[in-house]
N, C-alpha and C positions, 0 to 999 in steps of 0.2 A: 317533620316539624321538630322532633326531639333534637336532631343534629343542629338545626338552626338555633334552637334555644340554647344549646350547649355552647355554640360558637359565640353567640351574643353575650352569654354570661362570662365566658373566658375573657372576651375582649373587655367587658366592663370591669372585671376583677383586675386585669392587667393595667387598665387605665387608672383605676383607683390606687393600685399599688405603686404605680409610677409617681403619682402625686404624693402618696404617703412616704415614699422612699427618697424624695428629692433631698439631696444633701444640703445642710444648712451652712456649710463652711463658706466663708467669704472668699472672693476672688484672690485677694492678696495672700491667702494661706493655701491656695491650691498647689498641689505638687506639680513640678515641671521636670521632664526628662528630655534629653537630647538624643534622639535616634539618628540613624544614618540618613533618614529622609527629612529630618527636621525636628524642631522642638514640639513637645506635646504638653498641654495643660490638662490635668485630670482632676479628680475629686477624692476626698477622704470619706470613707464609709465605715460602718461598724459590722463586724462579723456576728454570727449567731450568739456568741458568748460576750459580745461587747468589745472585742478587740478592734483597734483601728486598722484599716488597710486602705491601700491606694488603688483607685480604679481609673483605667484609661480605656475609653470605649470608642468604637468607630474609627479605628486606625486603618487607613488604606494601605494594604500590602501589595496591591497590584493596580495597574492601570485599569480604567473602566473598559470592560470587554464589549464594546458596542461598535456599531458600524462594521468596518472591515475587520475588526478584531473579534466579531462574533464567530463562534465555531473555530477559534484558534487558541493556541496555548496562551496562558496569561503572561504578561510582561511585568517586571517589577515596577512599582510606583516610582515616578521620577523625583518625588519629594516636593516640599513646599518651602516658602520663605516665611519668616516670622514664627510666632508660636501658634500652633493649631489647637483649637479647643477640642478636647477628647472626653466630653462629659455625657454624650448620648450615643446610643448604638447607631450604626449605619443601617440603611434599609436592608431588609431581607431580599434574597434573590427571587426572581420571578417564579411563581408557583401558583397552583390552585390552593385556595383556602382549604385547610385540612378537613373541616367539617361541612364545607359547602362546595362539593365538586362542581367545577365549571365556573366558579368565581375566581378571577385572577387577582393576585395581590403581588406586591414586591416590585423590584426595580432591577434592570440589567446592571446598573452601577451598584454592585453589592459586595465587592470583595474587601471585606473589613475584618479586622481582628479586635478582640477585647483582651486587655491584660489586667489581672488583679494580683497585687503583691503586698505582703505584710511589711516589707522593709525595702528601702531604697538605698543605694550606695550614697555615701556622704564623704565629706572631707576627711573624716576620721578613719575611713577604710571602706573597702569594697565588701559586697555581700555575694555569696554564691549559694543560692537556694535551689533545691531540685525543682524542676519545671514539669507541669502536667499540661499537655495540649489536647483539648477536647474537640473531637469530630462528631458533629450531631448526626442523629438518625433521621428517618423520614422516607425510607424507600427510594432514595435518590430522586424523589420528585417534590419533596417538601422539607421544611425545617429551617432553622437558623440558630446561631450561637448566642442569642440574646439571653438576658437574665430573666425574661418572662418565664421561661421553663428552666433554664440552667443558672439559677441564682448561685453565686459563689460562696455564700455565707458559712456553710458547713466546712468546706475545704479550707477556707481562709482562717479557720481556727487553728490550723496547722501551719508550720513554717514552710510553705511551698508557694510557688508562683503558678497561677492558673491562667492559661490562654484559651479562649474560645474563638472559633472562626466561622465565617460564612464561606460557602463554596457554591458554584453554579449547580443547579439541579434541573430535572426535567429535560426538555429538548435543548435548552441553552447550555446545559452541562454535559449532555451525553448524546446529542444528535450525531448520527453517523450514517454515511453511505456504504459502510462496510469496506472501504478501500482508502487509499491515500488522499482522496479529495476532502474527506471529512472523517478522520479516523476515530473521533469520539474521545471519551475519557477526559474532557476538559475540566470537569469538576474535580477529578482526582489530581490533575496537574495543578489546579488551584490549591488543593490541600498541600501538595508538595512545595509550592512556592511559599505558602504561609509558613511551612516548617523551615524553609531557608531563611525567611524573614526572622523567625524566632532565633535561629542559629546566629544570625548577624546582629541582632538587636537586644536579645533578652538580658544581657549583662547589665544594661543601663536601668533595668527594672529590678535588679537584684537577683536575677536568675543565673543558673549555671548552664552555659551552652553545651557542656559535656554531659549533663544529666537531664536529658529531655525524654520524658515518657509520653508516648501518644496513647490516647484511649478514646473509645467511642462505643456506641450502643446501636444495635439493629443495623441499619445501613451504615451507621458510623462504625460499628464493630466489623462489618465487612470491609469498610474502607481501611481500617487498621490492618486487616489481613492483606489487603491489596498494596498498601504502603510497604509492609514487610516484604512483599514479593517484588516490588518495583526497584530496578536499578537506579531510577531517578532519585529515589529517597535515600540512597546509601550515605551513611555518615550523618544523617540529620536527626537521629534519635538513638537513645541507648536502651530503651525498653518499650514494650508494647502491651496494651491491655485490650483484648477484644471481648465485648459484652454482647451476647445474643446476636451474633452475626459472624459470618465467615466469608472468605473470598470466593468460595464455591457454592454458596447458597443460591437457590433458584432466583432470588431477587437481586443477586449480585452478578458476577461474571459467569453466566450460565451457558454461554456458547450459542445462543440463538443467532440466526442470521438476521441482523438488524437492518441491513441495507434494504430489505424488502419494505420495512416500515417507512424509511425515508422516501421511497418511490410513492407509496400511498399518500404520505403526508404532502409531498410536493404536488401530486395530482389534485388533491383537494384544494390546494392553494392556486391552482391554475398555472403552475410552473411548467416549463419545458423539462420533460423527464428523459430526454434522449441520451443524457450522459450525467455522470455524477457531478462533474464540474458545473453543468447547467443547473442542477438541483441546488447545489450549495450557493451559487451566485444568486439565484432567485430568493432563497430563504434568507440570505443576508440582507436583502432589501425589504423584506416583509416586516410589518409592524409586529410588536409583541402581541397586540390584541388579536391579529389575524392568526399568528402561529398558535396561540393558545386556544383560539376558537376552533381551529381545525383539529387540535388534540381532542377536544370535546367530541367532534364528529367521528373521530376514529375510535373513541373509547367504547369499550365494552363495560357496561355498568355491573361490575363485580360486587360481591357483598361488602368488600372492604374499600369501595370507592373506585376511582379511575385506575384502569390497568396501567402498569408500568411498561412503557414501550421502549424507551431508550435506557440502556443499562451499561455498566462497565463491560469491557470486552478485551480479548487478546488483540492487540493492535500492531502486530509485527510489521505491517506495511507502512506504518507511520514514519515520518521523517525523524521524529524523536519518540520512540515507543515508550509508553508507560508500562505496559504489560506484554513483553515480547514473547512470553512462553506460557503454555497452558498451565494454569495454577496447580493442577495435580502433579504434573511433571516437575515443575519448579520446586514444589514442596518435597516430592519424593527424592529428587536428586540433590536437594540442599542448595538450590540456586536462589537464595533469598538473603535478606539482611538478618544475620544470626544474632539476635539479641534476646535477653530473657523476655519471656512472653507469658502473661497470665491470660487465660482463655477459658470461657465457660458460658453458661446460660442459666435461665431460671427453670425451676423444676416443672412448671406447668405453663410454658410459654403460650400454648394454644388457648388459654383462657381469654386472651385479648381478642382472638378471632371470633370466639363465640359471643363475647360481650358486644363487639361491634355489630355483629349480625343480629343479635337479640335487640339491640337498641334501634336498629333501622328496619326491623321486620315489618312487613305489611300484613295487616289483618291478623297480627299475632303469630304469624307463621314464618319463622326464620328460614333462610335458604337451605340449611343443613337438615331440615325436617322433610327430606325427600329421599327416594331411592331411584331417582332418575339419574342413571350413570353418566349421561351426557352433561348434566349440570355438575355432577361431581368431578368429572374429568376436566371440564373446561373452566369452571368458575371456582370451585372449592379446592381442588388439588393442582390445577394448572399443569396437567401432564400431557396435553394434546400434542405437543411438539417433541416429547421425549419417549413416547410409547407407540409401537406399531398398532396396538389395539387399545387405545386409551380407556374406552368404556369398560372393557374386560378387566383392565388393571385397576381401574377405580373401584369396581365391584369387589375385586380381590382385597384391596386395602380396607374397604368398608367392612367386609366379612371378618377380616382378621381382628379388628378392634370391637366390632359391634354384633357379629354373628348375623342372624336373620332378623334381628329386632330393629324396629324403627327407633329413631332417636326420641328419647323422652327425658324428663327431668331425672329419672333414676340412672340412666346410663350416660349422662353428660360427662362424667369423669373419663370414660373411655374415649369420648370424642375429643376431649382435651389432649389425651395422649396422642391421638392421631394427628392433630394439628401441630402439636409440639414436635413430633418426630419429622413430619413432612417439612416444616419450615425451618427447623433449627437443629434438632438432635442429630440427624444423619450428616448434614454438611459440617457442622461445628466439630463433631466427633472425628470426622475424617481429617479435617485440617489439623486438629490437635495430634492425632496419631502420626500423621506424616511428618509434621514439623518436629515432633519430639525426638526423632532419630538424629537430629542435627543441632538442636539448641535446647536449653532448659525451658520446658513448658509446664506451667502450673495450672492444672485444670480445677475448676470449681463448679458447683451447682448450688445456686441460692434456693433454699427451701424453708425459709423462716416463716412460721405461721403462729408463733407465740406472742408473748407480750411485746409491745412496741412495733408490731408489724406495720409496714407501709404497703398500701395496695392501690395501684393505679386504677384497677377495675372498680374499687369502691368509690374512689373520687369521681370517676366517670359516671357511675350510677347516681351519685349525689348531684352532680352538675346537670344530669339529664332528668332530674326530678323523679327518680325512681323508675325511669323507663328503660334503663339498661339491664344489666345482669345483677340481680340481687343475691343469687345463690353463690356461696363461697366455693370456688372450684380449685383453689390453690394459688401458688405464686406465679403470676402471669407476666407476660411481656411488659417491659418497662417498669416493673415494680422496683428494680434495683436503683433506678434513677433517683428515687425519693430518699434513699439513704446517702446519696452523694451530693445532690443539689437541693436548693431551697426554692422551688418554683413559687411564683407569686400567687397562684390560685389554690395551693394546697392548704389543708386545715393547719392551724397553728400547732407548733410543737413546744412543749414546756422543757426548759433546761433541766437536765438530770432525771427526766422521765424515762420510762421504758423505751419510748420512741427514740429519745435522744441517745440512750445507751446503744441501741442498734445502729444509729447513725455514726456514733463515735467508733463503733466496732468496724463498720465498713470503711469509713474515711481513713481510719488508722491503717488498715490493710493496703488500701490504694496508695496512700502517701508514703508508707514505708517501702512499698515496692518501688516507688519513684526515687526514694533515697538510696536504696541498697540493691535493687534488682531482685529482691526476694520478698514474697508476701508474708508479713508477720504483723502482730498487734499485741497490745498488753491490756486490752479492755476486759476480756474474759479468757479463761483458760482455753488454750487451743494446742493440739499436738503439732509437732514439727511437720511442715508441709513438704513432702518429697516431690521432686519433679515427676511428671507423668512419663512413663515409658510404655512401649507396646507390650512389654512383659508384665509390668506391675499394674497398669491400667488404674492407678489410684487418683482420686480427686478429693477435694475438701468440700464437705457439706457446710455451707455458710448459714448459720443460725445462731441463736444465743447460747448454744452448747455445741460448738463446731466439732465435727468428727471426720475422720478419714473413712472413705468408702472406695469401692472398686467396681469395675465392670458395669458402669451405669447403663441402664436400659438395654442390656446386652441382647436379650431375646427379641426385643422390638427392633433394634438396629440390625440384627441378623436377618429379620424379615425384609427390611428395606433393601439390604444388599442382594437378596436373591430375586428381587422383582425384575421383570422384563422391561426395564426403563433405562434410558441412556442419560443419566445425570452426570454433571460435571465433577461431582465429588467421588465418582467411582473410578476404578483403575482403567486407564485408557489403553487401547490396543496400540501397538507400535505403528505409527503412520496414519492412524485413524482418529486418535484423540477420544476413542470411546471403548468401553469395556466389551469384551466378548462374552456373550451370555449363552 
């Protein structure tokens, strides 16, 4: 019930905000640009500090991926005649409602981009502003690039162009038979086509096609890593920022054999499963409703919602591979797009896991309040497919962080560390270390808990009527988003407040990186930020008094490296793709 109330409240606030934010400009004053696909009419809005900017929403960058185009690479949009109105966002891609597992929302016709710019070229001269392209998160199963969550008002107080995009998620974005019949990664190909659209068109919005920085968080951060690795994206961006996600995280390209999932999915739909081609042909004819309903039937109700079945993968057998090489090998050998890369995570990412489980707990007992190692290995750590004895490994992990004690209010910080390292610390740190041997990588850890702090966990608890996590356990997953974007449901921020100062600090780092390929800012004193190397292991602590530190979580990460598990972020054996233990 708490999740249902939260979803309804978020929807109400979004609808109210949409009404309140409706631009008052008349049609005759609307900005118009001429893209390669046709002319667009947008709107004029105000940034957080009251500066005017131009918004063009719901721009189709690809053909609708329906019918025979389902489970295929996207094709560029053919364009339109006349002037297309670009004042509202396009529909989100098909997905389950985030707080209502099993409820399907969205549309297959969803491949749209939104562009926000403070200046447009004019007869007096062209403009060449740095460009930031945002890839949203959502576990590759949910999310969209709309202003409901990713409001542009903070970033548009800087002289940058912001682009946000939708891409296919869930089965429509990542369904695969594990072979050439349906090689998967369609959502990642969508992102790449959107980047090509930016390259071809951003100049008419005042953006510099040679200064495009891609950035994203969670699954979006993993997507950034995957775009950096993909030969398909070569030349489409000049810099990258990965936030709380890496190409090798367990929710990203983790090496699972996903063709088995397609077999099960097809069987539930009553399809012929005698061949991969038969499975794909059958699912192409199925309705969205039936495909999503059977996803429900397959789902294991984990504490964080519906299990992620279809994920990014190495697709060497594809006619046009997106990821032709194991991510670890590509990073180790330098086979990737070598651009300046800012990469990091939040100090206490695991707070989000605990908050979600606490908010959805039955009878006041969250799932982590158990020492049933099957529950831990299957649902909480998801290691059943990467360990020969998953229950024993689960107990080993638990004992390292919590000893013999049951989880209580007093030792929740140790549980936060466990989930932080499992979901983010190990995989992000591995990606950074490998890439840093070949390109400048600037590592950060966001750990701000002082004045002006933004907390997604606090907002969740407020929206859930106090049924979530009331205890402050640190800087959790998604907290960084509230320093960069102005979501419609967040509490108001006053100009020049402590909150606004932290927003200016973070926005300045991100936008200066887009300008110069180096993270800097002039809001508060900050030391020079050296590139991370395997020898110096340095990173920037992002807070209101930023400092350099080194060897982050070294003892904890060393523990994960010696575990008897076959994770994708570990050194692979020659010919096996896995580490010898």
